[in-house]
N, CA, C, O and the ligand as a Tripos MOL2 file, in Angstrom:
@<TRIPOS>MOLECULE
protein
  225   223    57     0     0
PROTEIN
NO_CHARGES

@<TRIPOS>ATOM
      1 N           0.8100   -1.2040   -0.0610 N.3       1 MET1
      2 CA          0.0170    0.0200    0.0100 C.3       1 MET1
      3 C           0.8330    1.2500    0.0090 C.2       1 MET1
      4 O           0.3750    2.3240   -0.3800 O.2       1 MET1
      5 N           2.0690    1.0980    0.4510 N.am      2 ALA2
      6 CA          2.9990    2.2530    0.5930 C.3       2 ALA2
      7 C           4.0410    2.2710   -0.4750 C.2       2 ALA2
      8 O           5.1350    2.7930   -0.2620 O.2       2 ALA2
      9 N           3.7400    1.7210   -1.6100 N.am      3 GLU3
     10 CA          4.7490    1.6580   -2.6780 C.3       3 GLU3
     11 C           4.9240    3.0690   -3.2700 C.2       3 GLU3
     12 O           3.9300    3.7160   -3.5990 O.2       3 GLU3
     13 N           6.1290    3.5390   -3.4070 N.am      4 PRO4
     14 CA          6.3070    4.7990   -4.0460 C.3       4 PRO4
     15 C           5.8960    4.8180   -5.4510 C.2       4 PRO4
     16 O           6.0550    3.8260   -6.1610 O.2       4 PRO4
     17 N           5.3430    5.9690   -5.9080 N.am      5 GLU5
     18 CA          4.9030    6.0020   -7.2860 C.3       5 GLU5
     19 C           6.0580    6.0180   -8.2790 C.2       5 GLU5
     20 O           7.0280    6.7450   -8.0680 O.2       5 GLU5
     21 N           5.9860    5.2750   -9.3050 N.am      6 PRO6
     22 CA          7.0960    5.2270  -10.2770 C.3       6 PRO6
     23 C           7.2300    6.6560  -10.8860 C.2       6 PRO6
     24 O           6.2690    7.3470  -11.2220 O.2       6 PRO6
     25 N           8.4500    6.9870  -10.9810 N.am      7 LEU7
     26 CA          8.8980    8.2840  -11.5030 C.3       7 LEU7
     27 C           8.7420    8.2840  -13.0390 C.2       7 LEU7
     28 O           9.5120    7.6400  -13.7520 O.2       7 LEU7
     29 N           7.7530    9.0040  -13.5190 N.am      8 VAL8
     30 CA          7.5900    8.9610  -15.0480 C.3       8 VAL8
     31 C           7.6300   10.3710  -15.4910 C.2       8 VAL8
     32 O           7.0280   11.2620  -14.8920 O.2       8 VAL8
     33 N           8.3620   10.5640  -16.5680 N.am      9 CYS9
     34 CA          8.5130   11.9100  -17.1700 C.3       9 CYS9
     35 C           7.2300   12.3440  -17.6890 C.2       9 CYS9
     36 O           6.5670   11.5850  -18.3970 O.2       9 CYS9
     37 N           6.8080   13.5810  -17.3720 N.am     10 ALA10
     38 CA          5.5010   14.0880  -17.7320 C.3      10 ALA10
     39 C           5.5370   14.5420  -19.2910 C.2      10 ALA10
     40 O           4.5280   14.9160  -19.8900 O.2      10 ALA10
     41 N           6.6420   14.4730  -19.7840 N.am     11 ARG11
     42 CA          6.7360   14.8970  -21.2110 C.3      11 ARG11
     43 C           6.9790   13.7700  -22.2310 C.2      11 ARG11
     44 O           6.2690   13.6290  -23.2260 O.2      11 ARG11
     45 N           8.0180   12.9800  -21.9300 N.am     12 CYS12
     46 CA          8.3060   11.8740  -22.8860 C.3      12 CYS12
     47 C           7.8980   10.5960  -22.3770 C.2      12 CYS12
     48 O           7.9460    9.5930  -23.0880 O.2      12 CYS12
     49 N           7.4790   10.5720  -21.1230 N.am     13 GLY13
     50 CA          6.9590    9.2730  -20.5960 C.3      13 GLY13
     51 C           8.0620    8.2880  -20.1390 C.2      13 GLY13
     52 O           7.7640    7.1320  -19.8380 O.2      13 GLY13
     53 N           9.3110    8.7330  -20.0870 N.am     14 THR14
     54 CA         10.3740    7.8630  -19.6230 C.3      14 THR14
     55 C          10.2630    7.5100  -18.1720 C.2      14 THR14
     56 O          10.0250    8.3660  -17.3190 O.2      14 THR14
     57 N          10.4360    6.2510  -17.9000 N.am     15 ARG15
     58 CA         10.2900    5.7900  -16.4750 C.3      15 ARG15
     59 C          11.6970    5.6960  -15.9200 C.2      15 ARG15
     60 O          12.6340    5.1780  -16.5290 O.2      15 ARG15
     61 N          11.7710    6.2600  -14.6680 N.am     16 ALA16
     62 CA         13.0920    6.1860  -13.9580 C.3      16 ALA16
     63 C          13.0670    4.9400  -13.0790 C.2      16 ALA16
     64 O          12.1450    4.7550  -12.2840 O.2      16 ALA16
     65 N          14.0530    4.1090  -13.2180 N.am     17 GLU17
     66 CA         14.1090    2.8980  -12.3250 C.3      17 GLU17
     67 C          15.1900    3.0170  -11.4000 C.2      17 GLU17
     68 O          16.1740    3.6980  -11.6910 O.2      17 GLU17
     69 N          15.0900    2.3860  -10.2570 N.am     18 GLY18
     70 CA         16.1110    2.4240   -9.2320 C.3      18 GLY18
     71 C          16.1830    3.7490   -8.5460 C.2      18 GLY18
     72 O          15.1630    4.4300   -8.4400 O.2      18 GLY18
     73 N          17.3310    4.1500   -8.0750 N.am     19 PRO19
     74 CA         17.4700    5.4390   -7.3460 C.3      19 PRO19
     75 C          17.1000    6.5670   -8.2900 C.2      19 PRO19
     76 O          17.3430    6.5110   -9.4950 O.2      19 PRO19
     77 N          16.5180    7.5700   -7.7150 N.am     20 ARG20
     78 CA         16.0820    8.6520   -8.4550 C.3      20 ARG20
     79 C          17.2300    9.5230   -9.0710 C.2      20 ARG20
     80 O          18.0940   10.0610   -8.3790 O.2      20 ARG20
     81 N          17.1640    9.6090  -10.3690 N.am     21 PRO21
     82 CA         18.1720   10.3950  -11.0000 C.3      21 PRO21
     83 C          17.9930   11.8720  -10.7850 C.2      21 PRO21
     84 O          17.1700   12.2630   -9.9570 O.2      21 PRO21
     85 N          18.6970   12.6890  -11.4660 N.am     22 THR22
     86 CA         18.5610   14.1150  -11.2330 C.3      22 THR22
     87 C          17.4480   14.6390  -12.1760 C.2      22 THR22
     88 O          17.6780   15.2460  -13.2220 O.2      22 THR22
     89 N          16.2480   14.3470  -11.7050 N.am     23 TRP23
     90 CA         15.0630   14.8290  -12.4310 C.3      23 TRP23
     91 C          14.5710   16.1730  -11.8970 C.2      23 TRP23
     92 O          14.9220   16.5880  -10.7920 O.2      23 TRP23
     93 N          13.8050   16.7960  -12.6550 N.am     24 THR24
     94 CA         13.2540   18.0550  -12.3010 C.3      24 THR24
     95 C          11.8370   17.8870  -11.7770 C.2      24 THR24
     96 O          10.9810   17.2860  -12.4260 O.2      24 THR24
     97 N          11.6060   18.4400  -10.5690 N.am     25 PHE25
     98 CA         10.2640   18.4060  -10.0090 C.3      25 PHE25
     99 C           9.6760   19.7140  -10.0400 C.2      25 PHE25
    100 O          10.2660   20.6930   -9.5820 O.2      25 PHE25
    101 N           8.4330   19.7770  -10.6080 N.am     26 SER26
    102 CA          7.7940   21.0900  -10.6010 C.3      26 SER26
    103 C           6.3160   20.9480  -10.3550 C.2      26 SER26
    104 O           5.7020   19.9310  -10.6760 O.2      26 SER26
    105 N           5.7780   21.9530   -9.7980 N.am     27 VAL27
    106 CA          4.2890   21.9510   -9.4990 C.3      27 VAL27
    107 C           3.5390   22.9030  -10.4530 C.2      27 VAL27
    108 O           3.7330   24.1190  -10.4400 O.2      27 VAL27
    109 N           2.7230   22.3230  -11.2310 N.am     28 GLU28
    110 CA          2.0000   23.1610  -12.2270 C.3      28 GLU28
    111 C           0.4340   23.1040  -11.9390 C.2      28 GLU28
    112 O          -0.2060   22.0710  -12.1360 O.2      28 GLU28
    113 N          -0.0820   24.1550  -11.5110 N.am     29 SER29
    114 CA         -1.5490   24.2650  -11.2240 C.3      29 SER29
    115 C          -1.9600   23.2980  -10.1570 C.2      29 SER29
    116 O          -3.0680   22.7620  -10.1630 O.2      29 SER29
    117 N          -1.0410   23.0810   -9.2310 N.am     30 GLY30
    118 CA         -1.3650   22.1510   -8.1460 C.3      30 GLY30
    119 C          -0.9970   20.6980   -8.4200 C.2      30 GLY30
    120 O          -1.1170   19.8370   -7.5480 O.2      30 GLY30
    121 N          -0.5440   20.4390   -9.6570 N.am     31 ALA31
    122 CA         -0.2090   19.0540  -10.0750 C.3      31 ALA31
    123 C           1.3080   18.9130   -9.9830 C.2      31 ALA31
    124 O           2.0720   19.7620  -10.4410 O.2      31 ALA31
    125 N           1.7050   17.8030   -9.3700 N.am     32 CYS32
    126 CA          3.1140   17.4250   -9.2960 C.3      32 CYS32
    127 C           3.6020   16.7400  -10.5320 C.2      32 CYS32
    128 O           3.0800   15.6920  -10.9120 O.2      32 CYS32
    129 N           4.6070   17.3180  -11.1790 N.am     33 ARG33
    130 CA          5.0690   16.6510  -12.3860 C.3      33 ARG33
    131 C           6.6390   16.5760  -12.2790 C.2      33 ARG33
    132 O           7.3350   17.4050  -11.6920 O.2      33 ARG33
    133 N           7.0900   15.4440  -12.9420 N.am     34 HIS34
    134 CA          8.4820   15.2490  -12.9970 C.3      34 HIS34
    135 C           8.9300   15.2290  -14.4730 C.2      34 HIS34
    136 O           8.2060   14.7910  -15.3670 O.2      34 HIS34
    137 N          10.1230   15.7120  -14.6710 N.am     35 TYR35
    138 CA         10.6880   15.7590  -15.9760 C.3      35 TYR35
    139 C          12.0650   15.1580  -15.9740 C.2      35 TYR35
    140 O          12.8580   15.4880  -15.0930 O.2      35 TYR35
    141 N          12.3880   14.3230  -16.8770 N.am     36 CYS36
    142 CA         13.7060   13.7350  -16.9650 C.3      36 CYS36
    143 C          14.6950   14.7950  -17.2640 C.2      36 CYS36
    144 O          14.3750   15.9290  -17.6220 O.2      36 CYS36
    145 N          15.9610   14.3620  -17.0970 N.am     37 GLU37
    146 CA         17.0130   15.3610  -17.2670 C.3      37 GLU37
    147 C          17.0190   15.9870  -18.5660 C.2      37 GLU37
    148 O          17.3380   17.1690  -18.6910 O.2      37 GLU37
    149 N          16.6640   15.2170  -19.5980 N.am     38 ARG38
    150 CA         16.6870   15.7730  -20.9470 C.3      38 ARG38
    151 C          15.5520   16.7660  -21.1920 C.2      38 ARG38
    152 O          15.7290   17.8580  -21.7330 O.2      38 ARG38
    153 N          14.3620   16.3100  -20.7540 N.am     39 CYS39
    154 CA         13.1660   17.1750  -21.0050 C.3      39 CYS39
    155 C          13.1560   18.3880  -20.0970 C.2      39 CYS39
    156 O          12.5890   19.4280  -20.4340 O.2      39 CYS39
    157 N          13.7890   18.2460  -18.9440 N.am     40 SER40
    158 CA         13.7890   19.3580  -17.8800 C.3      40 SER40
    159 C          14.4580   20.5870  -18.5070 C.2      40 SER40
    160 O          14.0400   21.7160  -18.2510 O.2      40 SER40
    161 N          15.5060   20.3700  -19.3370 N.am     41 ARG41
    162 CA         16.2600   21.5240  -19.8660 C.3      41 ARG41
    163 C          15.3400   22.2860  -20.7670 C.2      41 ARG41
    164 O          15.2950   23.5140  -20.6930 O.2      41 ARG41
    165 N          14.5870   21.5990  -21.6340 N.am     42 ASP42
    166 CA         13.7150   22.3650  -22.5230 C.3      42 ASP42
    167 C          12.4890   22.8750  -21.8040 C.2      42 ASP42
    168 O          11.9300   23.9290  -22.1090 O.2      42 ASP42
    169 N          12.0950   22.0580  -20.8180 N.am     43 HIS43
    170 CA         10.8460   22.5130  -20.1520 C.3      43 HIS43
    171 C          11.0360   23.6470  -19.2000 C.2      43 HIS43
    172 O          10.1030   24.4040  -18.9310 O.2      43 HIS43
    173 N          12.2500   23.7820  -18.6750 N.am     44 LEU44
    174 CA         12.5600   24.8950  -17.8130 C.3      44 LEU44
    175 C          12.3640   26.2150  -18.5130 C.2      44 LEU44
    176 O          11.9210   27.2000  -17.9220 O.2      44 LEU44
    177 N          12.7020   26.2130  -19.7790 N.am     45 ARG45
    178 CA         12.5070   27.4360  -20.5830 C.3      45 ARG45
    179 C          10.9960   27.7320  -20.7140 C.2      45 ARG45
    180 O          10.5770   28.8900  -20.6890 O.2      45 ARG45
    181 N          10.2300   26.7120  -20.8470 N.am     46 VAL46
    182 CA          8.8060   26.9020  -20.9990 C.3      46 VAL46
    183 C           8.2610   27.4120  -19.7240 C.2      46 VAL46
    184 O           7.4910   28.3730  -19.7390 O.2      46 VAL46
    185 N           8.6270   26.8040  -18.5620 N.am     47 ILE47
    186 CA          8.1340   27.1800  -17.2370 C.3      47 ILE47
    187 C           8.5690   28.6570  -16.9630 C.2      47 ILE47
    188 O           7.7430   29.4660  -16.5390 O.2      47 ILE47
    189 N           9.8290   28.9950  -17.1990 N.am     48 GLU48
    190 CA         10.2480   30.3370  -16.8970 C.3      48 GLU48
    191 C           9.4800   31.3280  -17.7910 C.2      48 GLU48
    192 O           9.0460   32.3870  -17.3370 O.2      48 GLU48
    193 N           9.3280   30.9650  -19.0410 N.am     49 GLY49
    194 CA          8.6270   31.8790  -19.9540 C.3      49 GLY49
    195 C           7.2170   32.0380  -19.5520 C.2      49 GLY49
    196 O           6.6900   33.1500  -19.5740 O.2      49 GLY49
    197 N           6.5690   30.9600  -19.1790 N.am     50 ARG50
    198 CA          5.2360   31.0370  -18.7670 C.3      50 ARG50
    199 C           5.0100   31.8110  -17.4660 C.2      50 ARG50
    200 O           4.0190   32.5250  -17.3100 O.2      50 ARG50
    201 N           5.9270   31.6530  -16.5670 N.am     51 LEU51
    202 CA          5.8210   32.3260  -15.3010 C.3      51 LEU51
    203 C           5.9660   33.8610  -15.5570 C.2      51 LEU51
    204 O           5.2530   34.6860  -14.9870 O.2      51 LEU51
    205 N           6.8650   34.1570  -16.3880 N.am     52 ASP52
    206 CA          7.0270   35.6070  -16.7240 C.3      52 ASP52
    207 C           5.7110   36.1590  -17.2930 C.2      52 ASP52
    208 O           5.2770   37.2440  -16.9060 O.2      52 ASP52
    209 N           5.0930   35.4320  -18.1880 N.am     53 SER53
    210 CA          3.8810   35.9790  -18.7610 C.3      53 SER53
    211 C           2.6940   35.9240  -17.8470 C.2      53 SER53
    212 O           1.7510   36.7040  -17.9830 O.2      53 SER53
    213 N           2.7380   35.0090  -16.9210 N.am     54 GLN54
    214 CA          1.6260   34.9080  -15.9540 C.3      54 GLN54
    215 C           1.7620   35.8980  -14.7820 C.2      54 GLN54
    216 O           0.7930   36.5040  -14.3240 O.2      54 GLN54
    217 N           2.9490   36.0210  -14.3490 N.am     55 TRP55
    218 CA          3.1430   36.7910  -13.1170 C.3      55 TRP55
    219 C           3.2990   38.3150  -13.4040 C.2      55 TRP55
    220 O           3.1130   39.1560  -12.5240 O.2      55 TRP55
    221 N           3.6380   38.6110  -14.6300 N.am     56 TRP56
    222 CA          3.8210   39.9980  -14.9590 C.3      56 TRP56
    223 C           2.9980   40.4710  -16.1600 C.2      56 TRP56
    224 O           3.0720   41.6400  -16.5380 O.2      56 TRP56
    225 ZN         11.4500   13.2560  -20.5650 Zn       57 ZN57
@<TRIPOS>BOND
     1     1     2 1
     2     2     3 1
     3     3     4 2
     4     3     5 am
     5     5     6 1
     6     6     7 1
     7     7     8 2
     8     7     9 am
     9     9    10 1
    10    10    11 1
    11    11    12 2
    12    11    13 am
    13    13    14 1
    14    14    15 1
    15    15    16 2
    16    15    17 am
    17    17    18 1
    18    18    19 1
    19    19    20 2
    20    19    21 am
    21    21    22 1
    22    22    23 1
    23    23    24 2
    24    23    25 am
    25    25    26 1
    26    26    27 1
    27    27    28 2
    28    27    29 am
    29    29    30 1
    30    30    31 1
    31    31    32 2
    32    31    33 am
    33    33    34 1
    34    34    35 1
    35    35    36 2
    36    35    37 am
    37    37    38 1
    38    38    39 1
    39    39    40 2
    40    39    41 am
    41    41    42 1
    42    42    43 1
    43    43    44 2
    44    43    45 am
    45    45    46 1
    46    46    47 1
    47    47    48 2
    48    47    49 am
    49    49    50 1
    50    50    51 1
    51    51    52 2
    52    51    53 am
    53    53    54 1
    54    54    55 1
    55    55    56 2
    56    55    57 am
    57    57    58 1
    58    58    59 1
    59    59    60 2
    60    59    61 am
    61    61    62 1
    62    62    63 1
    63    63    64 2
    64    63    65 am
    65    65    66 1
    66    66    67 1
    67    67    68 2
    68    67    69 am
    69    69    70 1
    70    70    71 1
    71    71    72 2
    72    71    73 am
    73    73    74 1
    74    74    75 1
    75    75    76 2
    76    75    77 am
    77    77    78 1
    78    78    79 1
    79    79    80 2
    80    79    81 am
    81    81    82 1
    82    82    83 1
    83    83    84 2
    84    83    85 am
    85    85    86 1
    86    86    87 1
    87    87    88 2
    88    87    89 am
    89    89    90 1
    90    90    91 1
    91    91    92 2
    92    91    93 am
    93    93    94 1
    94    94    95 1
    95    95    96 2
    96    95    97 am
    97    97    98 1
    98    98    99 1
    99    99   100 2
   100    99   101 am
   101   101   102 1
   102   102   103 1
   103   103   104 2
   104   103   105 am
   105   105   106 1
   106   106   107 1
   107   107   108 2
   108   107   109 am
   109   109   110 1
   110   110   111 1
   111   111   112 2
   112   111   113 am
   113   113   114 1
   114   114   115 1
   115   115   116 2
   116   115   117 am
   117   117   118 1
   118   118   119 1
   119   119   120 2
   120   119   121 am
   121   121   122 1
   122   122   123 1
   123   123   124 2
   124   123   125 am
   125   125   126 1
   126   126   127 1
   127   127   128 2
   128   127   129 am
   129   129   130 1
   130   130   131 1
   131   131   132 2
   132   131   133 am
   133   133   134 1
   134   134   135 1
   135   135   136 2
   136   135   137 am
   137   137   138 1
   138   138   139 1
   139   139   140 2
   140   139   141 am
   141   141   142 1
   142   142   143 1
   143   143   144 2
   144   143   145 am
   145   145   146 1
   146   146   147 1
   147   147   148 2
   148   147   149 am
   149   149   150 1
   150   150   151 1
   151   151   152 2
   152   151   153 am
   153   153   154 1
   154   154   155 1
   155   155   156 2
   156   155   157 am
   157   157   158 1
   158   158   159 1
   159   159   160 2
   160   159   161 am
   161   161   162 1
   162   162   163 1
   163   163   164 2
   164   163   165 am
   165   165   166 1
   166   166   167 1
   167   167   168 2
   168   167   169 am
   169   169   170 1
   170   170   171 1
   171   171   172 2
   172   171   173 am
   173   173   174 1
   174   174   175 1
   175   175   176 2
   176   175   177 am
   177   177   178 1
   178   178   179 1
   179   179   180 2
   180   179   181 am
   181   181   182 1
   182   182   183 1
   183   183   184 2
   184   183   185 am
   185   185   186 1
   186   186   187 1
   187   187   188 2
   188   187   189 am
   189   189   190 1
   190   190   191 1
   191   191   192 2
   192   191   193 am
   193   193   194 1
   194   194   195 1
   195   195   196 2
   196   195   197 am
   197   197   198 1
   198   198   199 1
   199   199   200 2
   200   199   201 am
   201   201   202 1
   202   202   203 1
   203   203   204 2
   204   203   205 am
   205   205   206 1
   206   206   207 1
   207   207   208 2
   208   207   209 am
   209   209   210 1
   210   210   211 1
   211   211   212 2
   212   211   213 am
   213   213   214 1
   214   214   215 1
   215   215   216 2
   216   215   217 am
   217   217   218 1
   218   218   219 1
   219   219   220 2
   220   219   221 am
   221   221   222 1
   222   222   223 1
   223   223   224 2
@<TRIPOS>SUBSTRUCTURE
     1 MET1         2 RESIDUE 1 A MET
     2 ALA2         6 RESIDUE 1 A ALA
     3 GLU3        10 RESIDUE 1 A GLU
     4 PRO4        14 RESIDUE 1 A PRO
     5 GLU5        18 RESIDUE 1 A GLU
     6 PRO6        22 RESIDUE 1 A PRO
     7 LEU7        26 RESIDUE 1 A LEU
     8 VAL8        30 RESIDUE 1 A VAL
     9 CYS9        34 RESIDUE 1 A CYS
    10 ALA10       38 RESIDUE 1 A ALA
    11 ARG11       42 RESIDUE 1 A ARG
    12 CYS12       46 RESIDUE 1 A CYS
    13 GLY13       50 RESIDUE 1 A GLY
    14 THR14       54 RESIDUE 1 A THR
    15 ARG15       58 RESIDUE 1 A ARG
    16 ALA16       62 RESIDUE 1 A ALA
    17 GLU17       66 RESIDUE 1 A GLU
    18 GLY18       70 RESIDUE 1 A GLY
    19 PRO19       74 RESIDUE 1 A PRO
    20 ARG20       78 RESIDUE 1 A ARG
    21 PRO21       82 RESIDUE 1 A PRO
    22 THR22       86 RESIDUE 1 A THR
    23 TRP23       90 RESIDUE 1 A TRP
    24 THR24       94 RESIDUE 1 A THR
    25 PHE25       98 RESIDUE 1 A PHE
    26 SER26      102 RESIDUE 1 A SER
    27 VAL27      106 RESIDUE 1 A VAL
    28 GLU28      110 RESIDUE 1 A GLU
    29 SER29      114 RESIDUE 1 A SER
    30 GLY30      118 RESIDUE 1 A GLY
    31 ALA31      122 RESIDUE 1 A ALA
    32 CYS32      126 RESIDUE 1 A CYS
    33 ARG33      130 RESIDUE 1 A ARG
    34 HIS34      134 RESIDUE 1 A HIS
    35 TYR35      138 RESIDUE 1 A TYR
    36 CYS36      142 RESIDUE 1 A CYS
    37 GLU37      146 RESIDUE 1 A GLU
    38 ARG38      150 RESIDUE 1 A ARG
    39 CYS39      154 RESIDUE 1 A CYS
    40 SER40      158 RESIDUE 1 A SER
    41 ARG41      162 RESIDUE 1 A ARG
    42 ASP42      166 RESIDUE 1 A ASP
    43 HIS43      170 RESIDUE 1 A HIS
    44 LEU44      174 RESIDUE 1 A LEU
    45 ARG45      178 RESIDUE 1 A ARG
    46 VAL46      182 RESIDUE 1 A VAL
    47 ILE47      186 RESIDUE 1 A ILE
    48 GLU48      190 RESIDUE 1 A GLU
    49 GLY49      194 RESIDUE 1 A GLY
    50 ARG50      198 RESIDUE 1 A ARG
    51 LEU51      202 RESIDUE 1 A LEU
    52 ASP52      206 RESIDUE 1 A ASP
    53 SER53      210 RESIDUE 1 A SER
    54 GLN54      214 RESIDUE 1 A GLN
    55 TRP55      218 RESIDUE 1 A TRP
    56 TRP56      222 RESIDUE 1 A TRP
    57 ZN57       225 GROUP 0 **** ****
């Protein structure tokens, strides 16, 4: 019942097995999402860009 949720990339769907790699964790609209190291780089730009447009 207490099994940890498998870490799945919210963008490409890659599943992380074993110890958690250096994935990016972000909260979007109250939803927790994880992005693999490859997608996080591209996604960070989107997040930053969207934050700028939303907050300002
Ligand atoms: Zn990914």
